[in-house]
C-alpha positions in Angstrom: 226.4 80.0 309.3 227.8 82.6 311.6 229.3 86.0 310.6 232.1 87.5 312.7 234.3 90.6 312.7 237.3 91.0 314.9 239.4 94.2 314.6 240.5 97.5 316.0 239.9 101.0 315.0 240.7 104.6 316.0 238.0 104.2 318.6 239.6 101.3 320.3 243.4 101.5 319.7 246.0 104.3 319.5 247.7 104.9 316.2 250.9 103.1 317.4 249.0 99.9 317.9 247.0 100.2 314.7 250.2 100.7 312.7 251.5 97.3 313.9 248.3 95.6 312.5 248.1 97.4 309.2 248.3 95.2 306.1 249.9 96.7 303.0 247.6 96.5 299.9 250.1 94.3 298.1 249.8 91.6 300.8 246.0 91.6 301.2 245.2 88.8 298.8 247.9 86.5 300.2 246.8 87.3 303.8 243.1 86.8 303.0 243.8 83.3 301.7 245.9 82.5 304.7 243.1 83.8 307.0 240.5 81.5 305.4 242.8 78.5 305.6 244.1 79.0 309.1 240.8 79.9 310.7 238.9 77.2 308.8 236.4 79.8 307.4 233.9 79.3 304.6 234.7 82.9 303.5 237.0 85.6 304.9 238.4 89.0 304.2 240.8 91.6 305.7 240.0 95.3 305.6 242.9 97.5 306.4 242.8 101.3 306.2 244.6 104.1 308.1 241.9 104.0 310.7 241.1 100.3 311.2 242.1 96.7 310.6 239.3 94.1 310.6 239.1 90.5 309.7 235.7 89.3 308.6 234.7 85.6 308.5 231.8 83.4 307.7 231.8 79.9 309.2 229.7 77.0 310.3 232.2 76.3 313.1 230.7 79.0 315.4 232.7 80.4 318.2 235.7 78.1 317.4 236.1 80.0 314.2 236.0 83.4 316.0 238.8 82.1 318.4 240.9 81.1 315.4 240.3 84.5 313.9 241.6 86.2 317.0 244.7 84.0 317.0 245.3 84.9 313.3 244.8 88.6 314.0 247.5 88.6 316.7 249.9 86.1 315.3 249.8 86.9 311.6 249.0 90.6 311.5 250.1 91.9 314.9 252.6 91.4 317.6 251.2 88.5 319.7 248.4 89.2 322.2 249.8 92.5 323.6 247.0 94.5 321.9 244.2 92.1 322.8 242.6 94.8 324.9 242.1 97.0 321.8 240.3 94.4 319.8 236.5 94.4 319.3 234.4 91.6 318.0 231.0 91.7 316.3 228.7 88.8 315.5 225.9 88.1 313.1 223.4 91.1 312.9 225.8 93.3 314.9 228.5 92.6 312.3 226.2 93.5 309.5 225.3 96.8 311.0 
């Protein structure tokens, strides 16, 4: 199993970009379920605060799952790939830290 995080924070993206990726609390459960389905994850979650939006995933599919997570982040939460330069990704032990 591989653990992945893809997201953006106040360290990587200006507030105008982060606002476009924010998920309202009332939509988190629905979006979480869609993330797991669309990225073919074994488990997944979305964390969205005023300072960051991250998607977390666990998958046996390796890097293919991470690529699908990036597509979900931009297509479902954001505005296409315009903010790709602001996204960071963390894997396995780095994601746990």
